[in-house]
Steps between C-alpha positions, in 0.01 A plus 500: 500500500657475164293190391175643630318668228449238233177651361625857535764446234243427238289800590797735501666376176170500313443865560476699182600862448821691579479508871300311752479463871338181635382415848447147615401326830382153594412311809554124543342300777498124539593194711695180493243237559754212504870548513824325592775610721799311361735795534348666805407203719137660535186420295406794280128418524298813571770746411348830394608639164493874447663762277409858410672644198547855396673636198540817291616476150630741249543432118632749254525436122772754457520473125418238235799295597528522881264417793566503870293350770559513874287353781550558874294389789487248785331212674334476836521139621475278806782259591451125498568395852489123555444393845366843607817705423614793719351846545681648201316250282160626600515852340442602156832537304564735211752462218567764236636419165475536128270312264709598196749753367573455126586670185358352169687592184325431164740590217268348238146371511571131533806533742514612860751496791398519868746600763471520879269321750200352324268199502525231250244230415512269192196278558220754488232247601657373828314622806710364791703188405762474228756763369772241592773656301554775763301381802709193589827350603652169371756418772322464743179470304261777605188655354359845601154653495398846628757700709408821668178482306289205596324492168500651144876491486577214259794683339865571553657813652858551393725785461659488147445562131260327261497529111168415336472459126168424302458414136294729277176290549541482871480114501859452620663654803851448616623621843861508609581588850770551759313453814657583844342310791352752744280285711624141583821449666779525410402830323688666227579187293441563124297275267520534123183379341321472171127452461310454174123541470318386178130602448394413165137595582283611788421132555846350589817625665828290525810604683836375624806616659868441608656659820840473627385515866738700723781443260660838590581569862629848602578379863784251465510439873145377498567297184809331663303411813210350311726292281740363757550132483339247746624145580252212509510125539313244304375192668656587835437249771333592828521238771187416703440711814319375816175637623490694833121538500267232629132385454311516833169334599322778686282285735503564874666233716566277199676196637660384164783652291382856433800643309634363169804627303425632155715222358226256607264655252760494230694220347345172580179678622471767215215707627297605805219249418755220532614632835136506628445148385812382677392680817156341483638160432698529821279699732146457344332345796652759736377794269150344473454445865632829629429745226217343282734485194390218271722526200847616403355811322365629827837535665587867550857577401676840525845605377711636790756732350627610844685168542874552445549765236169437332663387175335237287720239357587500128589195292821480299469662161687639202440866410614764239545828683717811524804445716404782734157335555665160564720661758202659669310160512815329647529759769126463586504114493829455675627253258851468326366439156810633320703222649249232426640212284225550250631852427861397457646677203194723447588824351281811476391643164485876429203699360468877431149648423428823302190719496575567132293279279374482146113542476264391224139604488185476270156628545174509301158673500191374315223773494159343455323846489689567171476139366122481551410860444385554857489845653722500821307799630174295497624153618829574662846365397510149350850372444746223564860575579815342648870500562785251542857572597820321554693656788861410439635245252775374726452225761709472810556191713352458841192743480421658161529176296207498253387744240124414548534614862560858383235511229194688618177490291210731526163484329233761531141541378290819499139406531215714366249610760262689285539836677536370859859606493734635235750212527502168698825311466593163636872403496674188605871420528706185536872475594634168608755637734575268799674775705321762708507836330701691760681831415725462811771387274541840334322736734661383823814288460634535147513124472348340188442169668131460596380639832671299776161446669354316204820390321457124481127485525271420200210736498235483229209662672564827319539363145155604386401872522176675396348842489156656431495876401210726415458869415203727455503865388226687687577832329784663292686559829396217730593127466439205727736195513495173679755222523483152659822301473747246618813660337844604614395784737770600753397748774716768659591542866541830680841550340358442156671160472310234317426159626770275350240248395151582363223467762290300251699174493245222522236385257227636721650843578332810359430864551258767358529862418270785405622830339329831455697706255443857367711706268477806284 
């Protein structure tokens, strides 16, 4: 619930006067039109998306220096149940929580300090993607969008303290924060951060920041587990393993040889086409006379994995892998690779990862409404914005080896619609990360190696993300939103546990959402 009310925060904190009670509710409906099941084993296509949010906020400007703001409420939601789920997944769930609980102290006009649980957003133009400084991990490399709220929540929700200073002209803002992680596992890690925003005019905004991501950990047991060393081998030799499956010719009463070892289609005959050609060269007249097969390509072949153990043979090869994964492979293959002559004298190397990482970030906003003297109320928002971040300056051997694989880039464009909607924003994101973005490493096993299900697979189908977001104010109290995206959405099961891998993982995956929101 704590990440649910992204828009409510703006409503509550913008209230003027000494004391104000605000009421907020919103209903989301949508569907996954194409989705992947990398972490669930079940296609997410057709999954229904639904949230109903309720919140009551109280804001009190106690005096000229102190303001408190508290929001409590809850979410009604339906569980994501791949493969049908069980009966408990088919009822509406309710989760109570807080949207904010903060004290803002303003000792002088250009200086304020905020304490408690509060939302924080540095790139005001971002609608869905971006905000990488606090919505990411470096090792393993993970990006987040949404959370409990499926849309309108492109911000961070920490517990902690934030100091904000502005110069006398308001063109320069400096934020210093101690942010305690309260959403993504492992929780309670502390990130010191500094974000600078320079706005010399209404036309242009430029910002940047530095974060010592999770540098302070109040749970030493968790820290020790996450940083424990692992052994790995470089260029470790795997001997060839024989095949125990066979190719079959599924023809009734076939008088020729109808079963062929997989090795026949490997090595000297490197593919199935070569095998068919060899069969036709030997038995072509028989195949033509009895079955009307006039060419090698017409020969039906099926792979019979019931023969023996069903294992397919593997050629000899060299690998660089964790020692524990090599031991698993050897156990499965039944080989004695550690005693192979090629591995004589091979010694494991040691590696230790850490969630702590140095982050760098920069963002910009170019407002064409202000530049060209166009009224945003008449034509809509017209601006270009973007963000780039470096998630971790340290490279590790084996998996997290290149800086550019931890460097997400987002570019967004708000397109004027001349009154059709208030704002229409199109955002795209690129991250050249070859590893599947699974949170299993921190959420499930406290093991900073990539998820064991995808550890040695190069996966680039999710490098490019996109999002289209639109909003329309119908009245002072009623606003409509829609979002169509291929982002980092993770849905929750009946126990409120998120899918480890986003359900939009391939280039063609996407979902849509509609929201009706009203507030006073």
